[in-house]
C-alpha positions as CSV (number, residue, x, y, z in Angstrom):
1,X,97.0,80.9,95.9
2,X,97.1,82.1,92.2
3,X,100.8,84.6,92.2
4,X,100.3,87.8,90.4
5,X,101.7,87.9,86.9
6,X,103.6,91.2,87.9
7,X,107.1,90.5,88.9
8,X,108.7,92.4,91.0
9,X,111.9,94.0,90.3
10,X,115.2,91.8,90.8
11,X,118.3,93.1,92.6
12,X,120.2,92.2,89.5
13,X,118.0,94.5,86.9
14,X,118.7,98.0,86.3
15,X,116.0,100.4,87.3
16,X,113.3,101.5,85.1
17,X,114.7,104.7,83.2
18,X,113.6,108.7,84.8
19,X,110.3,109.8,83.2
20,X,110.8,112.2,80.1
21,X,114.2,110.8,79.1
22,X,113.5,109.3,76.1
23,X,113.4,111.9,72.9
24,X,110.2,112.4,70.9
25,X,110.6,110.0,68.4
26,X,110.9,107.1,71.1
27,X,107.5,108.6,73.0
28,X,105.9,108.5,69.3
29,X,106.8,105.0,68.7
30,X,106.1,104.1,72.2
31,X,103.0,105.7,71.9
32,X,101.9,103.9,69.2
33,X,103.3,100.4,70.7
34,X,101.0,101.3,73.6
35,X,98.0,101.4,71.1
36,X,98.7,98.3,69.3
37,X,99.0,96.0,73.1
38,X,95.4,97.8,74.0
39,X,94.0,97.0,70.5
40,X,95.5,93.3,70.3
41,X,95.0,92.4,74.3
42,X,98.6,92.0,74.9
43,X,99.2,92.9,78.2
44,X,98.7,91.5,81.4
45,X,96.5,92.4,84.8
46,X,97.0,90.4,87.8
47,X,94.3,88.6,90.3
48,X,93.6,92.0,91.8
49,X,93.3,93.6,88.6
50,X,96.3,95.8,88.4
51,X,97.3,96.8,84.8
52,X,101.0,98.1,84.6
53,X,100.7,98.9,81.4
54,X,98.1,101.4,81.6
55,X,99.5,102.7,85.0
56,X,103.0,103.3,83.4
57,X,101.9,104.6,80.1
58,X,98.8,106.7,81.0
59,X,97.9,106.8,85.0
60,X,101.6,107.8,86.3
61,X,102.2,110.3,83.4
62,X,98.7,112.4,84.2
63,X,100.2,112.4,87.8
64,X,103.4,113.6,87.4
65,X,102.6,117.4,86.6
66,X,100.5,117.6,89.8
67,X,104.2,116.0,91.7
68,X,106.5,118.1,89.9
69,X,105.4,121.2,89.0
70,X,102.0,122.0,91.1
71,X,102.7,120.3,94.5
72,X,106.4,120.3,93.6
73,X,106.9,117.5,96.0
74,X,110.0,116.8,97.7
75,X,110.9,113.4,99.3
76,X,113.3,112.1,102.3
77,X,114.1,108.8,103.2
78,X,113.4,106.7,100.4
79,X,116.4,104.4,101.2
80,X,114.3,103.3,104.1
81,X,111.9,101.5,101.5
82,X,113.2,98.3,100.9
83,X,114.5,97.6,97.6
84,X,112.6,94.2,97.5
85,X,110.5,92.0,99.0
86,X,107.1,92.5,100.9
87,X,106.7,96.0,103.0
88,X,103.9,98.0,104.8
89,X,104.2,101.5,104.2
90,X,101.8,103.4,106.9
91,X,100.9,107.4,105.8
92,X,98.8,110.1,107.4
93,X,95.8,110.9,105.6
94,X,94.3,114.2,104.9
95,X,93.3,116.3,102.0
96,X,89.3,116.1,101.9
97,X,90.2,114.2,98.7
98,X,92.7,111.5,99.0
99,X,95.4,112.9,96.7
100,X,98.2,112.0,99.0
101,X,97.7,108.6,98.2
102,X,98.6,109.5,94.2
103,X,101.3,111.4,95.1
104,X,103.1,109.1,97.2
105,X,102.6,105.9,94.6
106,X,104.1,108.9,92.1
107,X,107.2,109.3,94.8
108,X,107.8,105.3,95.1
109,X,107.7,104.7,91.7
110,X,109.7,107.7,89.8
111,X,112.4,108.6,92.8
112,X,112.7,104.7,94.5
113,X,116.0,103.5,93.3
114,X,114.5,100.3,92.6
115,X,111.2,101.9,91.0
116,X,108.8,100.3,93.5
117,X,105.4,100.0,92.9
118,X,102.7,100.7,95.7
119,X,100.1,98.8,96.0
120,X,97.3,100.7,98.0
121,X,94.4,99.8,99.7
122,X,91.4,101.4,99.5
123,X,88.0,101.7,101.4
124,X,84.5,100.3,99.7
125,X,83.3,103.7,99.0
126,X,86.5,103.6,96.3
127,X,85.2,100.4,94.6
128,X,81.4,101.9,94.5
129,X,82.7,104.9,93.2
130,X,81.7,104.7,88.9
131,X,84.8,104.7,86.8
132,X,87.1,105.6,89.5
133,X,86.7,102.3,91.0
134,X,87.7,100.8,88.0
135,X,90.6,103.2,87.6
136,X,91.6,102.5,90.9
137,X,91.6,98.6,90.2
138,X,94.0,99.5,87.0
139,X,96.2,101.4,89.2
140,X,96.9,98.3,91.7
141,X,94.3,99.5,94.4
142,X,92.5,96.6,96.4
143,X,90.1,96.4,98.8
144,X,91.1,97.5,102.7
145,X,91.1,94.2,104.0
146,X,93.7,92.2,106.2
147,X,93.0,89.0,103.6
148,X,94.1,90.8,100.7
149,X,97.0,93.0,102.4
150,X,98.2,89.6,103.8
151,X,97.9,88.1,100.2
152,X,100.0,90.8,98.3
153,X,102.6,91.5,101.2
154,X,103.3,87.4,101.0
155,X,103.4,88.2,97.3
156,X,106.4,90.5,98.1
157,X,104.6,93.6,97.3
158,X,104.7,97.3,98.8
159,X,101.5,97.7,100.3
160,X,100.1,101.3,101.1
161,X,97.8,101.8,104.0
162,X,96.4,105.0,105.5
163,X,94.8,103.7,109.1
164,X,92.8,106.8,109.9
165,X,90.6,106.5,106.9
166,X,88.1,108.6,106.5
167,X,88.5,110.6,109.8
168,X,91.8,111.8,108.6
169,X,90.9,112.9,104.8
170,X,87.6,114.3,106.1
171,X,88.8,116.2,109.3
172,X,88.4,120.0,109.3
173,X,91.4,122.8,108.8
174,X,91.4,123.3,112.2
175,X,92.4,120.1,113.2
176,X,95.3,119.9,110.0
177,X,98.0,117.6,111.2
178,X,96.8,116.1,114.2
179,X,96.7,112.5,113.6
180,X,93.7,110.9,114.1
181,X,92.5,107.4,116.0
182,X,94.8,104.6,114.0
183,X,91.5,102.1,114.6
184,X,91.8,98.5,115.6
185,X,95.8,98.1,114.4
186,X,94.3,95.8,111.3
187,X,97.8,96.7,109.5
188,X,100.0,95.9,112.4
189,X,98.1,92.5,112.4
190,X,98.8,92.1,108.7
191,X,102.3,93.0,108.7
192,X,102.7,90.5,111.8
193,X,101.4,88.0,110.2
194,X,103.4,87.8,106.9
195,X,106.8,89.0,108.9
196,X,107.6,92.5,106.4
197,X,108.6,95.4,108.4
198,X,106.6,98.6,108.6
199,X,107.6,102.1,107.2
200,X,106.2,105.2,108.5
201,X,105.2,107.8,106.1
202,X,104.8,111.6,106.9
203,X,102.9,113.7,104.0
204,X,103.1,117.2,104.7
205,X,100.9,119.9,102.1
206,X,97.8,117.7,101.5
207,X,96.0,119.5,104.3
208,X,96.1,122.6,102.6
209,X,94.9,121.6,98.8
210,X,91.2,121.7,100.0
211,X,90.8,123.5,103.3
212,X,88.1,121.9,105.0
213,X,86.0,124.6,106.9
214,X,82.8,122.9,107.2
215,X,81.0,119.6,106.4
216,X,77.4,119.7,104.7
217,X,75.9,116.5,106.6
218,X,72.3,116.8,105.1
219,X,74.1,116.8,101.5
220,X,76.6,113.9,102.4
221,X,73.6,111.9,103.9
222,X,71.5,112.3,101.0
223,X,74.5,111.7,98.8
224,X,75.9,108.4,100.6
225,X,78.9,110.2,101.3
226,X,81.1,110.1,105.0
227,X,81.0,113.8,104.5
228,X,80.5,116.4,102.3
229,X,83.2,119.2,102.3
230,X,82.8,123.1,102.4
231,X,86.0,124.9,101.2
232,X,86.9,128.0,100.6
233,X,86.3,127.5,96.8
234,X,83.8,124.7,96.8
235,X,80.5,124.8,96.2
236,X,81.2,128.9,95.7
237,X,83.1,128.5,92.5
238,X,81.4,124.7,91.5
239,X,83.9,123.0,88.9
240,X,86.9,125.3,89.6
241,X,86.3,124.8,93.3
242,X,87.6,121.4,92.2
243,X,91.0,122.3,91.8
244,X,93.5,122.2,94.4
245,X,95.3,124.8,95.9
246,X,99.2,124.6,94.7
247,X,100.9,124.0,98.6
248,X,104.3,122.7,98.9
249,X,104.4,119.4,99.8
250,X,107.2,117.0,101.6
251,X,107.0,113.2,102.0
252,X,109.3,111.8,104.3
253,X,109.6,107.6,104.6
254,X,110.8,107.2,108.4
255,X,113.2,103.7,109.6
256,X,111.3,100.5,109.2
257,X,110.2,99.1,112.4
258,X,110.6,95.6,111.6
259,X,108.2,92.7,113.0
260,X,110.0,89.1,112.0
261,X,111.2,88.6,115.1
262,X,108.0,89.0,117.1
263,X,106.5,85.8,115.0
264,X,103.2,85.6,113.4
265,X,101.2,84.6,116.3
266,X,101.7,87.8,117.8
267,X,99.1,89.1,115.3
268,X,96.7,87.6,118.2
269,X,98.1,89.4,120.7
270,X,96.0,92.5,121.6
271,X,98.8,94.0,123.6
272,X,101.8,93.7,121.1
273,X,99.4,95.0,118.3
274,X,98.3,98.1,120.4
275,X,102.0,98.6,121.5
276,X,103.3,98.8,117.4
277,X,100.4,100.4,116.6
278,X,100.7,103.2,118.5
279,X,104.9,103.3,117.5
280,X,103.8,103.9,113.7
281,X,101.5,106.6,114.7
282,X,104.1,108.4,117.2
283,X,106.5,107.9,115.0
284,X,104.5,109.4,112.2
285,X,103.4,112.7,114.5
286,X,107.0,113.5,115.6
287,X,107.7,113.4,111.7
288,X,105.0,115.8,110.5
289,X,106.1,118.4,113.2
290,X,109.6,118.1,111.8
291,X,108.7,118.4,108.2
292,X,106.3,121.4,109.0
293,X,109.6,123.2,110.7
294,X,111.3,123.0,107.6
295,X,108.5,124.5,105.2
296,X,109.1,127.7,105.0
297,X,105.7,128.5,104.0
298,X,102.2,127.0,103.1
299,X,103.2,127.6,99.4
300,X,106.9,127.3,99.1
């Protein structure tokens, strides 16, 4: 299998400079250099289509104002995410639109001491969507299947997964912060086969950005979507209804759960997979309760 051309940060390398630390002259020079690389083709993508040059200079800068000013994200437990090597970050999923995955990506890139890149696993629907699918590939998202997950983990990448899938992101507001079923534990099997740690991640704040009051099932069926959300602002306000509410966010990374001691053969043991899946789910649920107690209100 060919290895990705994006090499993880080595322990002896300095972490990337904080975003926004460059002077305006350096920013202009950097922008011109970026344009030159795009025009001449002097940039790399890996076998999954990940384009770190575009991600660092266009996509992440577009997300940072949402992360820093709109949602005012606070992170906890970043020391629990390894500085190097493969690891699987497992998080709860919510928000009607998967903004939580994007904010988690910014948190790990900008605030982790090693500036780690999160390689997200996405559903088929992500890649079927025009424009969105291409951008997702450029940002490092790949198909949510065990084969791709294991290849990335074996290459030392940090992989992000949301086992609730559409059941989590499309649940009603009345079910907020209640984890949905985690499927059959495919993410645990991938971690066991590669011997990487599982890092539970709890995200508070995404549930309130688009409070889903109802699901227009007929519209969803006609559009080929898993759900068609009805929120306090959408579709009533039209395009304005797509602006998320400025809820206060917390992203907490829990202590890693090691898998190496089980051996790769454990990936085929349903009981071990079930127990680890249940352990991860319970850890995230308890973390959600703790974070909700820390938050003064939905918007502060």
